[in-house]
Steps between C-alpha positions, in 0.01 A plus 500: 500500500302748276771608255543291181653150557663271245524118536767300334357153417136628568353177373632293776274358757612708788568816302167511324305475825665808643452690171131394501442644850684812425291570195191446702624763736547746227877486448654540167657166400742406220707195448692267273493128434674255267173406318133564493272275721162486635623691812655768286188558312295511812722764646503707182105491504514623860717807390854399512761598228700192435778463238644157380878455540720706726647839410591811708241709325220279640550671831320812393411735775502246767605604849545148647620181347383161635711185425500144616810275579486365153603846332874516451706797575580567138127534402487839308191623685669439837825657387306809370309521835820510702662743270196740547502443873149348496382303791549125451269262679510121533164347428452408863571854617229629262262235622581598862416866427146398384439324835557820715189587689336146463526189711735268304464141496804337329509139395849337481646151465688281260177365357134608490552863517289590205211247566472610875518883421225443232294284735519774783421778244180314358383410860526861620320623184222236568467663845405835339845639547697670216861435569784628281713206389809415293548125415751325283228339283166579352175421707270288285208707621621837387777415267711761699817478703444825691231742604476843677238425762279749708564318827785540741665160445779429246566127422835432340700201390856542664768380285812351684683396183736805519429608862292792379218431732687658774383840424137404615363561837200266520225504762436145402774262363423158367792257445391186321834312519874564486688255293829546310459691167657794306844409611624674201447830676512399865807259469414274793210333661589679818485848325171419341344394846650804656322734263167377643619572852568862394155508327322397817678774694342751263153414635323801670536502884122396548517274184480125465691217332278226352721183426432164359648248745467205262818627355804462714665825368194711573437332836856573615450862377186538704685381811791744452259776444301420811819532706554835363154608642309477158143377532459179306218304372555145373311289241532152362435143601666581836399863501364606845318814355367329189531116495419316192312186612443343147524568143296339218520552130164600347480501128757771381514657860520380860343509844706557817352468843669756720491580883564877525500666838314205641224503228469231235439622143514380150735670261388435129729560213438487134869447423642157574769371744560501874766765453228722351277444802786591733550820303136574545523459880797735505297745326196437721714582815627820321151617429394441854793715625393770259151499658308316223204266620566119504184414295587751227858392481400121461234594230764703314762225520245250366422728210874570413544391139882482492776687346635472149772237470416334840342164376312710242259305273587572144266286304412132391534331161449134410403424852840639632491778764778760496620702801769742552710572808775730603688242726883547468645364826489120589278553801255693262510243241426216750212695642349563157526149380362362833202737460452412129488114573140505636389739224635258244286227648547173296698680219875518494696816605740640246719802588698722255769668717718791420783550753544866608841659550833311434607538868176352634515226252863414614412520872187303498499258190480178715210664708324586170535146380352356805211745498420439130493133577150561649367519146450217254681642212730794473627726227787714605591820307832696501572756773342835481780715589317829588755732646778249497769404244533131411714287714732218343320165529170631647218407266152373536666148443644504863144500627370249264781262593396544876132412443408187698274338237527189305708521166275643211297713738743787491569718204757773457379725224694823453287624197191683578363423157502133549328493839133518393530209251697301753223552773235427257655160423530425875165577640168320483147610598465542875857623546601828677778704344687760721725760354733608778766775561580862545593569148328497162393140519150653559498590126486128413142461631309615196722320257464169697121535499512568129710198441265281702 
C-alpha cells in the first residue's frame, strides 16, 4: 500500500497503530477523528494530515479508505469513497497487509490480549530483535502502540470482537482464554466460540497454537485444534509444555516458578497478578517458537513495565495510591481486584467502576456484582455506551444493586463531577483506589488526586 490512504477514526487504538506503521514506511496518510487527542497530535507530528469531524472533502486524493466496525454506513467519507470507487478496507485487512513477508505472531483471547502482545514485543526487543508490532494499548516503555521494525517478525493483537481476526494467517497464534463476550455481535456463545475455531484454522501449515489450559474454553479449543492436525503447545498450572508450579506476589509484581520443556525457571513480572504471570508465560512460549533465546526472553519479561490502563499507577496523594485499569468484563474485574489486594497491603481497596456497553451490562450485571464484591468499597458510574444506544432499564444501578458488599459500602453515582469529592470522603491514608472500565472513567484519576 503506497498510494495515499485515509483513515476514518484515525485516533482509535487499532487505527492509529496501522497509520503509524504506514507513515514509517513512507506512505502518505490522512484521516479524520471526532476530536483532538494525544494520539492525533502524535500522528500529525509524524506527517499525517488529520481533520476533525467527518466530511466527504476530507478524503482528499486518497486511493484507499480504512474503516473499523464502529464506522456507520452513512459516514460521509465512506459514502464518498464508495461513490468514487475507492478501495475500502476494514482495519484488520489493512493490518494483515502489513504482515505480508513477515512471520506473524497473533495474540487472541477474551482477556489478556493487549498485555500478552505487549510482553512478547518487549521480550523480543530485549533479545536484540526489532519486531514490527500493533497493540491495542500504549507500551509504558515507548508510549507507542505500534512500530515498523527492521526484523522479520510482526507481533499483533488479534481482535475477536467482530471476527475480523479471521483475515490473519499467523505462524504463531496464542489464545489466552475463550469466554463468552461480544454477544452483541456474535449473537450466541456457540458462535463466539466458533470464531476461535475458525481462527485456529488460519494458522500456517507449519505454525503452532499456544493455549492456556487453565481456561476451559482455551483448553477445549487446543484439543479440537490438535485433532485437526495443528501443532499445539499448552501452558498453565496443568500445562505440559510450560507448567506453572507456583506464583508469589512480590511488591507490585510477581514471581512464577515454571517448568518449561523439562527445565525449571523463574519468571519475574513487574506487573501484579497470577493472570499477568500466565500472560507472561504465554509470551515466553511464543518467543521461543520465534527463535528467541530463553535467557533473553526472561530478562525482557522481568523488565516489562506494563501497558497504559492495565493496572497503571497514576499517582499518590494524602497517603492514598491511585491506579487505573481497563477491565470491563467480570473475569477481568475479578482478576484485577485479586491482583490489587496484595498491593493494597493493610489498606482498603476502593474501586470506581464504569460499566461498558449496555448489552454487556445487561448480560453480566450479576457477575459484575460478584466480582466487585472483592473490593472493600465500590462506586459505580453510569454505563459508557460507546457504539450502542441506551437500553430501557439498563444503567449502572443494576450493577450497583448486584454488588455483594454490606449496605453502605456500595455507591451508585451517575454524576462524574461528584465522584472526586465522594472518593475523597471515603478514603483514608494507606488505601488504594482503582478506577476501572473501558470508557472515559480514566479521566477521573487526576481529579481524584486533586481532590485528595
